[in-house]
KEKE-3310 file (N, C-alpha, C; in steps of 0.2 Angstrom, whole numbers, plus 5000, padded with zeros to 4 digits):
npx = (5004:5003:5002:5007:5020:5030:5040:5050:5066:5078:5091:5099:5105:5116:5121:5115:5106:5089:5074:5058:5049:5051:5042:5030:5012:5012:5007:5012:5021:5028:5040:5048:5062:5072:5086:5088:5077:5062:5052:5058:5058:5047:5052:5052:5038:5036:5044:5037:5024:5029:5034:5022:5014:5021:5022:5010:5010:5015:5026:5038:5045:5059:5065:5078:5080:5087:5081:5074:5077:5090:5091:5095:5110:5120:5131:5128:5133:5133:5119:5115:5121:5115:5101:5102:5106:5102:5088:5083:5079:5072:5066:5068:5079:5083:5095:5099:5087:5080:5064:5057:5056:5067:5075:5069:5066:5060:5051:5046:5040:5029:5022:5018:5009:4999:4994:4990:4993:4985:4972:4976:4989:5006:5019:5030:5029:5037:5049:5045:5033:5021:5017:5004:5003:4994:4991:4991:5001:4999:4998:4988:4984:4990:4999:5002:5017:5014:5005:5004:5013:5006:4993:4989:4987:4974:4970:4980:4977:4964:4968:4976:4967)
npy = (4994:5011:5021:5017:5016:5007:5007:5015:5018:5017:5021:5013:5018:5012:5008:4998:4997:4998:4992:4998:4989:4978:4980:4978:4975:4978:4989:5005:5018:5032:5043:5059:5062:5069:5073:5083:5090:5097:5088:5076:5066:5058:5047:5037:5034:5030:5019:5011:5009:5002:4990:4985:4982:4976:4962:4960:4965:4978:4993:5005:5018:5028:5043:5053:5071:5087:5099:5108:5120:5116:5104:5091:5088:5079:5066:5050:5040:5046:5049:5035:5031:5039:5035:5022:5022:5034:5035:5020:5013:5001:5000:5003:5015:5027:5035:5052:5063:5076:5083:5093:5106:5108:5098:5088:5071:5058:5049:5056:5067:5060:5055:5067:5072:5062:5063:5077:5092:5103:5112:5108:5110:5105:5105:5099:5104:5103:5093:5076:5074:5064:5050:5039:5024:5013:4995:4994:5002:5016:5032:5037:5046:5060:5066:5079:5086:5088:5078:5064:5048:5037:5041:5038:5025:5019:5021:5014:5001:4999:4999:4988:4978)
npz = (5000:4996:5005:5017:5030:5028:5018:5021:5029:5043:5053:5067:5083:5086:5074:5064:5049:5047:5040:5040:5036:5044:5055:5051:5052:5066:5079:5081:5090:5086:5090:5092:5101:5115:5124:5133:5137:5144:5144:5144:5154:5150:5144:5153:5154:5141:5140:5149:5142:5131:5137:5143:5132:5121:5119:5113:5101:5099:5097:5102:5094:5094:5089:5090:5090:5086:5083:5091:5102:5104:5111:5110:5108:5108:5102:5092:5100:5113:5115:5115:5127:5136:5134:5139:5152:5160:5157:5157:5143:5132:5120:5102:5097:5086:5074:5075:5068:5057:5059:5054:5040:5026:5026:5032:5038:5027:5032:5043:5036:5030:5041:5047:5036:5036:5049:5053:5063:5075:5068:5056:5054:5049:5054:5066:5083:5094:5105:5109:5102:5097:5086:5082:5075:5065:5062:5049:5045:5044:5050:5062:5072:5080:5094:5106:5114:5127:5130:5140:5139:5146:5144:5132:5131:5131:5118:5111:5115:5109:5095:5095:5097)
capx = (5000:5007:5001:5010:5027:5035:5045:5055:5072:5080:5098:5099:5110:5122:5123:5112:5101:5083:5068:5052:5045:5051:5037:5023:5007:5012:5005:5018:5021:5034:5041:5054:5064:5078:5089:5089:5070:5057:5048:5062:5055:5042:5055:5049:5031:5036:5046:5031:5020:5033:5034:5015:5011:5026:5020:5003:5011:5016:5033:5039:5051:5062:5070:5081:5080:5090:5078:5070:5080:5096:5090:5098:5116:5125:5132:5124:5135:5131:5112:5114:5123:5109:5095:5103:5108:5098:5081:5085:5074:5074:5063:5073:5081:5087:5100:5096:5084:5076:5057:5054:5060:5068:5079:5065:5067:5054:5046:5042:5036:5023:5018:5014:5004:4994:4991:4991:4992:4980:4970:4979:4996:5010:5025:5031:5030:5042:5051:5040:5027:5020:5012:5001:5002:4990:4994:4992:5007:4996:4998:4981:4983:4996:4999:5006:5022:5011:5001:5008:5012:5001:4986:4988:4986:4967:4970:4984:4973:4959:4972:4979:4961)
capy = (5000:5017:5026:5014:5018:5002:5008:5019:5014:5021:5018:5013:5022:5008:5007:4994:5000:4994:4993:4998:4983:4974:4982:4977:4972:4980:4996:5009:5025:5035:5049:5063:5062:5073:5071:5089:5093:5096:5082:5070:5061:5054:5041:5032:5032:5027:5012:5007:5007:4997:4984:4983:4980:4974:4955:4960:4968:4985:4995:5012:5020:5034:5047:5060:5077:5093:5105:5112:5122:5112:5099:5084:5090:5073:5061:5044:5036:5049:5047:5028:5030:5042:5030:5015:5023:5039:5032:5014:5011:4995:5001:5005:5022:5028:5041:5059:5066:5082:5082:5099:5109:5105:5092:5083:5064:5057:5046:5061:5070:5056:5055:5074:5073:5058:5065:5084:5094:5108:5116:5105:5111:5099:5106:5097:5110:5102:5087:5072:5074:5056:5048:5033:5021:5007:4989:4994:5007:5022:5037:5038:5051:5064:5068:5084:5084:5088:5072:5059:5042:5033:5043:5036:5018:5016:5021:5008:4995:4999:4997:4981:4973)
capz = (5000:4995:5011:5023:5031:5028:5013:5024:5032:5048:5056:5074:5086:5086:5067:5059:5045:5048:5036:5044:5035:5050:5060:5047:5056:5073:5081:5083:5093:5084:5095:5092:5108:5116:5131:5138:5137:5150:5143:5144:5159:5147:5142:5158:5152:5134:5141:5152:5137:5127:5141:5144:5126:5116:5118:5110:5094:5099:5097:5102:5090:5096:5084:5093:5085:5089:5080:5096:5108:5104:5117:5108:5104:5108:5096:5093:5106:5119:5115:5117:5134:5140:5134:5143:5159:5163:5157:5154:5138:5128:5114:5097:5096:5080:5074:5075:5062:5057:5058:5050:5036:5019:5027:5036:5036:5023:5037:5047:5031:5029:5047:5047:5031:5038:5055:5054:5070:5077:5063:5050:5053:5048:5057:5073:5087:5100:5106:5111:5098:5096:5081:5083:5068:5065:5060:5041:5043:5043:5056:5063:5077:5083:5101:5108:5119:5134:5132:5143:5136:5149:5142:5125:5132:5129:5110:5109:5116:5103:5089:5096:5098)
cpx = (5004:5007:5005:5017:5032:5040:5051:5061:5074:5087:5097:5105:5117:5124:5119:5106:5094:5077:5062:5047:5045:5046:5030:5019:5007:5009:5011:5017:5028:5035:5048:5056:5070:5080:5089:5082:5066:5053:5052:5060:5050:5045:5053:5042:5031:5039:5041:5026:5023:5033:5027:5012:5015:5024:5013:5004:5012:5024:5033:5045:5053:5067:5072:5081:5082:5087:5075:5074:5087:5096:5092:5105:5121:5125:5128:5126:5133:5123:5111:5115:5117:5103:5096:5104:5103:5090:5082:5079:5077:5071:5069:5073:5085:5092:5096:5093:5081:5069:5053:5059:5062:5072:5076:5066:5060:5049:5042:5038:5029:5019:5014:5009:4998:4990:4993:4990:4986:4979:4974:4986:5000:5016:5025:5033:5036:5044:5045:5033:5027:5015:5010:5000:4999:4994:4995:4997:5004:4996:4991:4979:4990:4994:5004:5011:5019:5006:5006:5007:5006:4993:4984:4986:4979:4967:4974:4980:4967:4962:4974:4973:4960)
cpy = (5006:5021:5023:5017:5013:5002:5012:5015:5019:5017:5019:5017:5018:5005:5003:4998:4996:4996:4993:4993:4978:4975:4981:4973:4974:4987:4999:5016:5027:5042:5053:5064:5067:5072:5077:5093:5092:5090:5075:5064:5056:5048:5035:5029:5028:5020:5008:5005:5001:4990:4981:4980:4977:4966:4955:4963:4975:4987:5003:5013:5027:5037:5053:5065:5083:5099:5110:5114:5119:5107:5092:5085:5084:5069:5055:5040:5039:5048:5040:5027:5033:5037:5024:5016:5028:5037:5025:5011:5005:4995:5004:5013:5023:5034:5047:5060:5073:5080:5088:5102:5105:5099:5087:5076:5062:5053:5051:5066:5067:5056:5062:5075:5068:5060:5072:5086:5099:5112:5114:5107:5105:5099:5102:5103:5109:5095:5083:5072:5066:5055:5041:5030:5014:5001:4989:4999:5014:5026:5039:5044:5054:5066:5074:5082:5084:5082:5066:5052:5037:5035:5041:5028:5015:5016:5015:5001:4994:4996:4990:4976:4970)
cpz = (5000:5001:5017:5024:5030:5022:5015:5028:5038:5051:5063:5077:5086:5079:5062:5055:5045:5043:5041:5042:5040:5055:5057:5052:5064:5074:5084:5086:5091:5087:5093:5099:5108:5123:5136:5138:5143:5150:5143:5148:5156:5144:5146:5155:5145:5135:5144:5147:5133:5131:5142:5138:5120:5114:5114:5103:5094:5100:5098:5098:5091:5091:5087:5087:5089:5086:5085:5102:5109:5110:5115:5104:5104:5102:5097:5099:5113:5120:5118:5124:5138:5140:5138:5150:5163:5163:5153:5149:5134:5121:5109:5097:5090:5080:5073:5068:5062:5055:5054:5045:5030:5020:5031:5033:5032:5027:5040:5042:5031:5035:5048:5042:5033:5044:5057:5061:5070:5070:5056:5049:5052:5052:5064:5077:5092:5100:5110:5108:5096:5091:5082:5076:5069:5062:5052:5040:5042:5050:5056:5068:5079:5090:5103:5113:5126:5135:5134:5140:5139:5146:5135:5125:5129:5121:5107:5110:5111:5097:5089:5096:5091)
residu = (MET:ALA:ASP:ASP:ILE:TYR:HIS:HIS:ARG:ALA:VAL:THR:LEU:ASP:GLY:PRO:ASP:VAL:SER:LEU:GLU:ASP:TYR:ARG:GLY:LYS:VAL:LEU:LEU:ILE:VAL:ASN:VAL:ALA:SER:LYS:CYS:GLY:PHE:THR:PRO:GLN:TYR:THR:GLY:LEU:GLU:GLU:LEU:TYR:GLN:ARG:PHE:ARG:ASP:LYS:GLY:PHE:GLU:VAL:LEU:GLY:PHE:PRO:CYS:ASN:GLN:PHE:GLY:ASN:GLN:GLU:PRO:GLY:SER:ASP:ALA:GLU:ILE:ALA:THR:PHE:CYS:SER:THR:THR:TYR:PRO:VAL:THR:PHE:PRO:VAL:PHE:ARG:LYS:VAL:GLU:VAL:ASN:GLY:ASP:LYS:ALA:ASP:PRO:LEU:TRP:ARG:GLN:LEU:LYS:GLU:GLN:ALA:PRO:GLY:LEU:LEU:GLY:THR:GLN:GLY:VAL:LYS:TRP:ASN:PHE:THR:LYS:PHE:LEU:VAL:ASN:ARG:ASP:GLY:GLU:ALA:VAL:GLU:ARG:PHE:ALA:PRO:THR:VAL:LYS:PRO:GLU:ASP:ILE:ALA:PRO:LYS:ILE:VAL:LYS:LEU:LEU:ALA)
# end
């Protein structure tokens, strides 16, 4: 299907290039993350969602982004260390991407088109914007950074049913 996200690729923090085809048939929560943001404690809630639902076909995919307040300035290695020690996350975290502008990652362009923000805006406003993707690989909802991961759980349950 042309509208699904499975034709995109991403590179993990430790180097392997991954096809999003690997996530076909799963419900995904795709999030632009940052280490030095006021919303960074959401890593805990994202990990809790991942642990709670991963055996049911759910994945969290984290994409560091440094476009908002220079809040993700680190290298891939520094981000990996942060994600394994400060907030010990086990869900996949990929290399830094841009989510807005001319150099926006193609995956993020598609997510923004499929699930626009308030009043149809496409730009991501800040770190920890979350996109919920259904089992068909389509972004069905966008959540603002202020929406806590645990508040998304009922919508994940519906998509997993």
